[in-house]
C-alpha positions as a printed NumPy array, in Angstrom:
array([[  0.216,   0.001,   0.053],
       [  0.976,   3.319,  -0.908],
       [  0.255,   7.165,   0.036],
       [ -0.495,  10.124,  -2.209],
       [  3.255,  10.529,  -2.515],
       [  3.683,   6.947,  -3.551],
       [  5.63 ,   6.27 ,  -0.197],
       [  4.849,   2.77 ,   1.   ],
       [  3.119,   2.702,   4.026],
       [  2.232,  -1.097,   4.457],
       [  3.382,  -4.428,   3.253],
       [  1.215,  -7.558,   3.394],
       [  0.271, -11.183,   2.208],
       [ -2.672, -13.352,   1.329],
       [ -3.62 , -16.327,  -0.436],
       [ -6.937, -14.613,  -1.796],
       [ -5.587, -11.105,  -1.662],
       [ -9.158,  -9.411,  -3.411],
       [-10.734, -10.76 ,   0.068],
       [ -8.078,  -9.937,   2.335],
       [ -7.585,  -6.078,   0.855],
       [-11.573,  -5.731,   0.563],
       [-11.984,  -6.278,   4.139],
       [ -9.97 ,  -2.953,   5.004],
       [-12.962,  -1.142,   3.152],
       [-16.041,  -2.795,   4.327],
       [-18.842,  -0.237,   5.25 ],
       [-18.996,  -0.06 ,   8.953],
       [-15.545,  -2.306,   9.515],
       [-15.065,  -1.79 ,  13.32 ],
       [-11.014,  -1.613,  12.562],
       [ -8.904,  -0.681,  15.988],
       [ -7.092,   2.854,  15.241],
       [ -4.191,   1.949,  13.738],
       [ -6.294,   0.305,  10.971],
       [ -8.281,   2.922,  10.753],
       [ -5.341,   5.196,   9.982],
       [ -3.873,   3.252,   7.52 ],
       [ -7.408,   2.988,   5.761],
       [ -7.565,   6.808,   5.737],
       [ -4.093,   7.098,   4.159],
       [ -3.848,   4.114,   1.58 ],
       [ -3.744,   5.908,  -1.974],
       [ -2.732,   3.144,  -4.414],
       [ -2.019,  -0.497,  -4.414],
       [  0.694,  -2.954,  -5.99 ],
       [  0.964,  -6.397,  -5.847],
       [  3.175,  -9.218,  -6.879],
       [  2.997, -12.846,  -7.588],
       [  4.963, -15.162,  -5.956],
       [  5.069, -19.39 ,  -5.864],
       [  4.018, -20.435,  -2.537],
       [  3.572, -19.704,   0.96 ],
       [  7.289, -19.806,   1.753],
       [  8.387, -17.138,  -0.86 ],
       [  5.566, -15.004,   0.105],
       [  6.771, -14.851,   3.847],
       [ 10.529, -14.127,   2.504],
       [  9.24 , -11.502,   0.233],
       [  7.352,  -9.773,   2.555],
       [ 10.008, -10.004,   5.214],
       [ 12.559,  -8.486,   2.864],
       [ 10.471,  -5.578,   1.545],
       [  9.666,  -4.573,   5.145],
       [ 13.24 ,  -4.611,   6.154],
       [ 14.002,  -2.823,   3.345],
       [ 11.286,  -0.002,   3.217],
       [ 10.163,  -0.122,   6.673],
       [  6.662,   0.658,   6.24 ],
       [  5.082,   3.006,   8.633],
       [  2.123,   0.541,   9.79 ],
       [  4.321,  -2.471,   9.472],
       [  5.366,  -3.017,  13.138],
       [  6.687,  -6.64 ,  13.171],
       [ 10.002,  -7.596,  10.957],
       [ 11.377,  -4.277,  11.231],
       [ 14.408,  -5.427,  13.017],
       [ 17.3  ,  -6.815,  11.664],
       [ 16.499, -10.492,  11.982],
       [ 16.737, -12.626,   9.102],
       [ 15.733, -16.066,   7.944],
       [ 18.011, -19.171,   7.777],
       [ 20.074, -20.503,   5.035],
       [ 22.825, -23.315,   4.516],
       [ 26.001, -22.27 ,   3.283],
       [ 28.677, -24.198,   1.985],
       [ 32.298, -23.359,   0.823],
       [ 33.442, -25.36 ,  -2.323],
       [ 36.718, -23.88 ,  -2.348],
       [ 37.511, -25.285,   1.552],
       [ 39.92 , -28.455,   1.691],
       [ 37.244, -30.488,   4.086],
       [ 33.857, -28.231,   2.85 ],
       [ 31.173, -28.325,   5.574],
       [ 27.689, -26.695,   5.779],
       [ 26.84 , -23.811,   8.305],
       [ 23.468, -22.339,   9.078],
       [ 23.948, -18.388,   8.482],
       [ 21.513, -15.39 ,   8.333],
       [ 22.883, -13.146,   5.713],
       [ 23.511, -14.494,   2.209],
       [ 26.52 , -12.722,   0.755],
       [ 27.831, -13.02 ,  -2.831],
       [ 31.127, -14.385,  -1.182],
       [ 31.654, -17.412,  -3.684],
       [ 29.932, -19.945,  -1.682],
       [ 26.773, -22.136,  -2.174],
       [ 23.976, -21.075,  -0.551],
       [ 20.392, -22.798,  -0.127],
       [ 17.714, -20.908,   0.793],
       [ 16.81 , -18.793,   2.768],
       [ 13.769, -20.425,   4.162],
       [ 11.228, -18.994,   6.862],
       [ 11.364, -21.747,   8.977],
       [ 14.498, -22.494,  11.084],
       [ 13.84 , -26.272,  12.199],
       [ 13.758, -27.317,   8.669],
       [ 17.069, -25.767,   7.867],
       [ 18.41 , -27.503,  10.523],
       [ 16.999, -30.751,   9.879],
       [ 18.042, -30.731,   6.372],
       [ 21.616, -29.8  ,   7.783],
       [ 21.614, -32.573,   9.814],
       [ 20.079, -34.776,   7.645],
       [ 23.039, -34.229,   4.815],
       [ 25.611, -34.513,   7.281],
       [ 24.353, -37.914,   8.2  ],
       [ 23.529, -39.598,   5.152],
       [ 26.309, -38.159,   3.089],
       [ 29.416, -38.305,   5.672],
       [ 29.862, -34.592,   5.71 ],
       [ 32.093, -33.338,   8.77 ],
       [ 30.346, -30.638,  11.342],
       [ 33.233, -29.953,  13.182],
       [ 34.377, -25.932,  12.921],
       [ 38.203, -26.318,  12.511],
       [ 39.25 , -25.456,   8.872],
       [ 41.409, -28.613,   8.558],
       [ 40.359, -31.427,  11.137],
       [ 43.087, -33.574,  12.14 ],
       [ 43.708, -36.369,  14.819],
       [ 43.832, -33.639,  17.616],
       [ 40.241, -32.512,  16.195],
       [ 39.102, -36.045,  16.786],
       [ 40.017, -36.518,  20.191],
       [ 37.051, -35.324,  21.845],
       [ 34.446, -36.197,  19.185],
       [ 32.498, -39.123,  18.257],
       [ 30.625, -37.736,  15.289],
       [ 32.194, -40.705,  13.093],
       [ 30.277, -43.168,  15.664],
       [ 27.189, -41.503,  16.361],
       [ 26.585, -39.536,  13.414],
       [ 28.314, -41.542,  10.297],
       [ 30.76 , -39.049,   9.766],
       [ 33.337, -40.033,   7.14 ],
       [ 36.107, -38.551,   9.338],
       [ 38.259, -36.803,   7.327],
       [ 40.149, -36.171,  10.198],
       [ 41.866, -39.786,  11.014],
       [ 42.228, -40.197,   7.045],
       [ 39.344, -42.675,   6.924],
       [ 38.227, -40.887,   3.516],
       [ 40.477, -39.173,   0.133],
       [ 39.857, -35.94 ,  -0.448],
       [ 38.375, -37.212,  -4.038],
       [ 35.975, -38.816,  -2.252],
       [ 34.724, -36.635,   0.349],
       [ 34.455, -33.976,  -2.477],
       [ 32.192, -36.389,  -4.682],
       [ 29.827, -36.812,  -1.604],
       [ 29.875, -32.81 ,  -1.018],
       [ 28.633, -32.5  ,  -4.051],
       [ 25.99 , -35.241,  -3.864],
       [ 24.862, -33.452,  -1.025],
       [ 24.651, -30.191,  -2.576],
       [ 22.738, -31.782,  -5.758],
       [ 20.124, -33.306,  -2.945],
       [ 19.653, -29.628,  -1.758],
       [ 19.452, -28.343,  -5.163],
       [ 16.489, -30.644,  -5.631],
       [ 18.041, -32.94 ,  -7.86 ],
       [ 17.77 , -36.094,  -6.107],
       [ 14.298, -37.095,  -5.533],
       [ 15.158, -40.705,  -5.243],
       [ 16.426, -40.216,  -1.789],
       [ 13.407, -38.411,  -0.424],
       [ 11.467, -41.573,  -1.962],
       [ 13.881, -43.745,  -0.054],
       [ 13.1  , -42.067,   3.028],
       [  9.663, -42.184,   2.665],
       [  9.934, -46.246,   2.287],
       [ 11.949, -46.087,   5.664],
       [  9.41 , -44.564,   7.141],
       [  6.389, -46.826,   6.099],
       [  8.461, -49.864,   7.009],
       [  9.058, -48.275,  10.478],
       [  5.198, -47.773,  10.785],
       [  4.279, -51.074,   9.673],
       [  6.616, -52.809,  12.35 ],
       [  4.869, -50.629,  14.999],
       [  8.131, -48.51 ,  15.78 ],
       [  5.72 , -45.151,  15.468],
       [  8.47 , -43.066,  17.17 ],
       [ 10.959, -43.949,  14.762],
       [  8.21 , -43.749,  11.924],
       [  7.301, -40.1  ,  13.532],
       [ 10.959, -38.671,  13.638],
       [ 11.384, -39.818,   9.79 ],
       [  7.794, -38.388,   9.07 ],
       [  9.248, -34.953,  10.292],
       [ 12.234, -35.323,   8.349],
       [ 10.68 , -35.933,   4.957],
       [  8.395, -32.976,   5.548],
       [ 11.526, -30.839,   6.421],
       [ 13.639, -32.014,   3.269],
       [ 10.386, -31.495,   1.144],
       [ 10.165, -27.839,   2.213],
       [ 13.984, -27.59 ,   1.58 ],
       [ 14.507, -29.079,  -1.568],
       [ 10.653, -28.09 ,  -3.472],
       [ 11.942, -24.424,  -4.368],
       [ 15.105, -22.144,  -4.285],
       [ 14.632, -18.771,  -3.802],
       [ 16.992, -16.019,  -4.806],
       [ 16.805, -13.49 ,  -2.189],
       [ 17.09 , -10.231,  -4.263],
       [ 14.357,  -7.904,  -3.046],
       [ 12.452,  -6.592,  -5.947],
       [ 12.817,  -2.63 ,  -6.591],
       [  9.111,  -1.884,  -6.799],
       [  7.878,   0.874,  -8.955],
       [ 11.377,   0.782, -11.264],
       [  9.224,   1.005, -14.437],
       [  7.012,   3.861, -12.888],
       [  9.96 ,   5.801, -11.629],
       [ 12.026,   5.589, -15.238],
       [  8.487,   6.917, -16.585],
       [  8.794,   9.841, -14.201],
       [ 12.178,  10.504, -15.522],
       [ 10.979,  10.389, -19.219],
       [  7.961,  12.713, -18.371],
       [ 10.386,  15.105, -16.489],
       [ 12.667,  15.31 , -19.237],
       [ 10.244,  16.382, -21.91 ],
       [  8.092,  18.673, -19.31 ],
       [ 11.419,  20.766, -18.936],
       [ 13.054,  20.136, -22.382],
       [ 16.005,  17.996, -21.302],
       [ 17.433,  15.8  , -24.354],
       [ 17.571,  12.795, -22.321],
       [ 15.625,  11.664, -19.171],
       [ 17.808,  12.274, -16.04 ],
       [ 19.668,   9.262, -14.441],
       [ 20.939,  11.156, -11.272],
       [ 18.745,  13.781,  -9.835],
       [ 20.149,  16.084,  -6.897],
       [ 17.88 ,  17.619,  -4.464],
       [ 18.715,  20.242,  -1.757],
       [ 16.672,  21.266,   1.231],
       [ 17.463,  24.095,   3.74 ],
       [ 16.323,  24.188,   7.252],
       [ 16.607,  26.669,   9.823],
       [ 15.092,  27.703,  13.458],
       [ 14.684,  31.311,  13.516],
       [ 18.123,  31.715,  11.927],
       [ 19.69 ,  29.284,  14.061],
       [ 21.447,  26.013,  13.192],
       [ 21.306,  26.552,   9.545],
       [ 21.806,  23.316,   7.833],
       [ 21.064,  21.761,   4.501],
       [ 20.402,  18.096,   2.867],
       [ 21.088,  16.491,  -0.373],
       [ 19.544,  13.57 ,  -1.465],
       [ 19.872,  11.714,  -4.585],
       [ 17.701,   9.555,  -6.868],
       [ 19.198,   7.239,  -9.379],
       [ 16.579,   6.495, -12.263],
       [ 13.812,   8.208, -10.231],
       [ 14.409,   5.919,  -6.994],
       [ 16.062,   7.481,  -3.919],
       [ 19.76 ,   6.234,  -3.458],
       [ 20.817,   6.733,   0.309],
       [ 24.393,   6.083,  -0.638],
       [ 24.739,   9.268,  -1.911],
       [ 22.56 ,  11.456,   0.878],
       [ 24.786,  14.387,   2.513],
       [ 24.446,  16.74 ,   5.406],
       [ 25.859,  20.403,   5.282],
       [ 26.423,  22.505,   8.581],
       [ 26.412,  26.095,   6.779],
       [ 29.721,  27.788,   7.641],
       [ 29.845,  30.835,   5.882],
       [ 27.346,  33.106,   7.564],
       [ 24.96 ,  32.798,  10.548],
       [ 21.536,  33.834,  10.048],
       [ 18.447,  32.7  ,   8.04 ],
       [ 19.353,  33.423,   4.171],
       [ 18.29 ,  30.385,   2.225],
       [ 20.079,  31.51 ,  -1.179],
       [ 23.29 ,  32.035,   0.166],
       [ 22.854,  28.68 ,   2.008],
       [ 22.102,  26.976,  -1.667],
       [ 25.03 ,  28.792,  -2.833],
       [ 27.423,  27.578,  -0.308],
       [ 26.322,  23.926,  -0.624],
       [ 26.761,  23.888,  -4.565],
       [ 30.323,  25.351,  -3.691],
       [ 31.088,  22.554,  -1.131],
       [ 29.316,  19.938,  -3.835],
       [ 31.379,  21.051,  -6.956],
       [ 33.932,  23.638,  -5.982],
       [ 37.667,  22.435,  -6.866],
       [ 38.204,  21.27 ,  -3.175],
       [ 34.907,  19.206,  -2.783],
       [ 35.722,  15.743,  -1.809],
       [ 32.527,  14.708,  -3.411],
       [ 33.661,  15.095,  -7.006],
       [ 35.166,  11.611,  -6.465],
       [ 32.581,   9.775,  -4.378],
       [ 29.363,  11.062,  -6.043],
       [ 28.257,  10.912,  -9.689],
       [ 27.627,  14.25 , -11.3  ],
       [ 24.008,  15.452, -11.206],
       [ 21.715,  15.194, -14.64 ],
       [ 19.298,  17.296, -13.01 ],
       [ 19.672,  19.329,  -9.996],
       [ 16.59 ,  21.002,  -7.752],
       [ 16.449,  23.51 ,  -5.274],
       [ 13.631,  23.25 ,  -2.841],
       [ 12.4  ,  26.579,  -2.88 ],
       [ 11.527,  29.464,  -5.184],
       [ 13.337,  31.714,  -7.817],
       [ 16.073,  33.089,  -5.222],
       [ 17.352,  29.699,  -4.513],
       [ 17.354,  28.912,  -8.256],
       [ 19.146,  31.517,  -9.169],
       [ 21.954,  31.571,  -6.235],
       [ 22.689,  27.981,  -7.291],
       [ 23.048,  28.709, -11.054],
       [ 25.164,  31.454, -10.288],
       [ 27.535,  29.046,  -8.565],
       [ 27.164,  26.425, -11.382],
       [ 28.152,  29.128, -13.938],
       [ 31.205,  30.227, -11.667],
       [ 32.471,  27.157, -11.135],
       [ 32.471,  25.7  , -14.711],
       [ 29.591,  23.448, -14.483],
       [ 26.617,  25.773, -15.931],
       [ 25.836,  22.978, -18.16 ],
       [ 23.894,  20.963, -14.96 ],
       [ 20.085,  21.451, -15.49 ],
       [ 18.874,  23.29 , -12.608],
       [ 15.27 ,  23.965, -11.423],
       [ 13.198,  25.101,  -8.318],
       [ 10.319,  23.235,  -6.825],
       [  7.828,  25.528,  -5.304],
       [  6.722,  24.392,  -1.84 ],
       [  3.075,  25.101,  -2.054],
       [  2.025,  24.802,  -5.635],
       [  4.42 ,  21.889,  -6.772],
       [  5.85 ,  23.964,  -9.657],
       [  8.963,  23.587, -11.231],
       [ 10.593,  27.001, -11.278],
       [ 12.643,  28.272, -14.526],
       [ 14.699,  31.225, -14.592],
       [ 15.646,  31.121, -18.218],
       [ 12.545,  33.049, -19.63 ],
       [ 10.22 ,  30.175, -19.818],
       [  7.225,  30.017, -17.587],
       [  7.008,  27.74 , -14.944],
       [  5.833,  23.853, -15.167],
       [  2.762,  22.738, -13.68 ],
       [  3.097,  18.796, -13.695],
       [ -0.218,  16.857, -13.551],
       [ -1.437,  15.774, -10.232],
       [ -1.42 ,  11.864, -11.931],
       [  1.836,  12.081, -13.394],
       [  5.083,  10.01 , -12.564],
       [  7.319,  12.799, -13.064],
       [  5.538,  14.647,  -9.773],
       [  5.707,  11.471,  -7.925],
       [  9.317,  11.305,  -8.66 ],
       [ 10.372,  14.929,  -7.457],
       [  7.793,  15.105,  -4.692],
       [  9.306,  11.829,  -3.416],
       [ 12.589,  13.182,  -3.334],
       [ 12.009,  16.736,  -2.26 ],
       [ 10.077,  15.044,   0.877],
       [ 13.029,  12.859,   1.291],
       [ 15.28 ,  15.823,   1.279],
       [ 12.903,  17.692,   3.714],
       [ 13.179,  14.588,   5.876],
       [ 16.666,  14.486,   6.204],
       [ 17.245,  17.821,   6.522],
       [ 14.88 ,  18.248,   9.621],
       [ 16.296,  15.1  ,  11.197],
       [ 19.577,  16.575,  11.163],
       [ 18.319,  19.849,  12.559],
       [ 16.512,  18.635,  15.242],
       [ 19.31 ,  16.297,  16.312],
       [ 21.677,  19.109,  16.54 ],
       [ 19.065,  21.481,  18.099],
       [ 18.127,  18.969,  20.764],
       [ 22.136,  18.244,  21.519],
       [ 22.563,  22.265,  21.506],
       [ 19.946,  22.425,  24.502],
       [ 20.786,  19.556,  26.497],
       [ 24.51 ,  20.435,  26.531],
       [ 24.031,  24.207,  27.252],
       [ 21.581,  23.451,  30.004],
       [ 24.729,  22.888,  32.387],
       [ 25.894,  26.639,  31.623],
       [ 23.049,  27.736,  33.279],
       [ 23.284,  26.462,  36.756],
       [ 24.895,  28.355,  39.357],
       [ 27.902,  26.744,  40.648],
       [ 28.688,  24.623,  37.622],
       [ 31.504,  26.261,  35.622],
       [ 33.329,  24.827,  32.747],
       [ 35.649,  22.838,  34.318],
       [ 32.828,  20.877,  36.689],
       [ 30.643,  20.782,  33.015],
       [ 33.376,  18.998,  31.597],
       [ 34.142,  16.537,  34.551],
       [ 30.121,  15.77 ,  34.518],
       [ 30.279,  14.855,  30.857],
       [ 33.525,  12.904,  30.943],
       [ 32.147,  10.703,  34.016],
       [ 28.633,  10.342,  32.486],
       [ 29.134,  10.63 ,  29.004],
       [ 26.006,  12.575,  28.247],
       [ 23.248,  14.493,  29.701],
       [ 20.933,  11.493,  29.72 ],
       [ 23.914,   9.626,  31.566],
       [ 23.618,  12.518,  34.603],
       [ 19.746,  12.402,  34.299],
       [ 20.151,   8.706,  35.31 ],
       [ 22.801,   9.369,  38.036],
       [ 21.725,  10.02 ,  41.863],
       [ 22.512,  13.236,  43.196],
       [ 25.4  ,  11.783,  45.443],
       [ 27.221,  10.568,  42.244],
       [ 26.659,  13.881,  40.447],
       [ 28.354,  15.378,  43.89 ],
       [ 31.211,  13.364,  43.721],
       [ 31.796,  13.43 ,  39.9  ],
       [ 31.762,  17.287,  39.829],
       [ 32.994,  17.804,  43.398],
       [ 30.194,  19.8  ,  44.611],
       [ 27.895,  20.312,  47.242],
       [ 24.61 ,  18.726,  47.297],
       [ 22.598,  21.617,  46.982],
       [ 24.518,  22.157,  43.173],
       [ 23.821,  18.416,  42.649],
       [ 20.32 ,  18.304,  43.215],
       [ 20.057,  21.618,  40.827],
       [ 21.793,  19.831,  38.055],
       [ 19.833,  16.51 ,  38.455],
       [ 16.692,  18.576,  38.324],
       [ 17.829,  20.844,  35.25 ],
       [ 18.711,  17.572,  33.209],
       [ 15.541,  15.889,  33.901],
       [ 13.679,  18.64 ,  32.543],
       [ 15.335,  18.58 ,  29.207],
       [ 15.605,  15.046,  28.872],
       [ 12.059,  14.377,  29.842],
       [ 12.659,  12.054,  32.767],
       [ 10.421,  11.531,  35.611],
       [ 12.483,  12.19 ,  39.164],
       [ 12.89 ,   8.334,  39.535],
       [ 14.765,   8.446,  36.092],
       [ 11.948,   6.974,  33.966],
       [ 11.108,   8.498,  30.675]])
């Protein structure tokens, strides 16, 4: 689900997608507040079809981790599903469980949404094919001193020289082929063994084999390449094409930079630069700037400073960030003219530059052409407003962090009896104002070398700005 700006606000899955989505919009539906808010916010839908439930779980999880939608409260942490990894380049390769599938030349099987399935498959191939489970890089007789895997797990014991490297490699290749789903006869053998056990009345063994068969079928029936699909790629590129046509560019812009200036009554003057590649935000090239050349509120001067620090001859960003095909100033004609003047001065006046008016969503030009109005349903407007919102969010977050840090640190300067030396002692001891807020008055007095009255004043002041109650709770 997306909002009016195209931002992903929720990712979900269902076997019957029509029924699932319709349930949100039933007349008279009594949804909890969170769901009501989501229903009021959603503007558009996008769906993708996958092969089975396991793939839907994995796709859902990877999309949520990547986009962190506002209304998905689960799976937004860094927990990942399990996969099996084996390094064929190792002298005696083995299987390990991993949660990150890296492009490191190793073989990977999965990931899969069920950890027991992965562990059961690992246990099965180790026992059936005699694959070692010890962690030593090169197993030897000393490794075997406290190991009985060759007795109780049917390990081929390369550490004792019981198997040649060629034969071990052949077994390893067979194990990989099985995990790739290329040895269905192996599953048939296990199923036959399960039926024999059941016929003999050994129901415990039959149940164990049944669970093994289930796990192996789950492991081998599908193999997912876990590359998160880039949502709306085609729409984003179409937006770049529409944008090029609207402002007269010869080609759609592959790299778009957008700059936003933020200050509060002239304090903490900062700027953010965000980048879209082929219409999609690319966080690798986002940058913050503290405005250094002046104090006070002057957005055009701030915009000029950002251009100089981005494209000036001394800029390190020239080597680390791709050159813009389109530069957007979040603001009106004065910011645009300041940016274009600096581009011309720096010898890069060929970079197309436009302004984006904050209220009318107009593209502002200063070359004699009229301002450009983009249709409300155009992909071009989606691209630039999404990027503008990213720039605004990025700048506001930076500005807020600086402002809060200044407020918290300066509170110590306002307390009678706390000079610069005592302030340094407190911050060195407790690391931050939050640390001071968690300390007792006795600890504060001891750290700063002050009397109880001053210590009480310190604690009262820091509790006020850190929004903690006298017992230290938020």
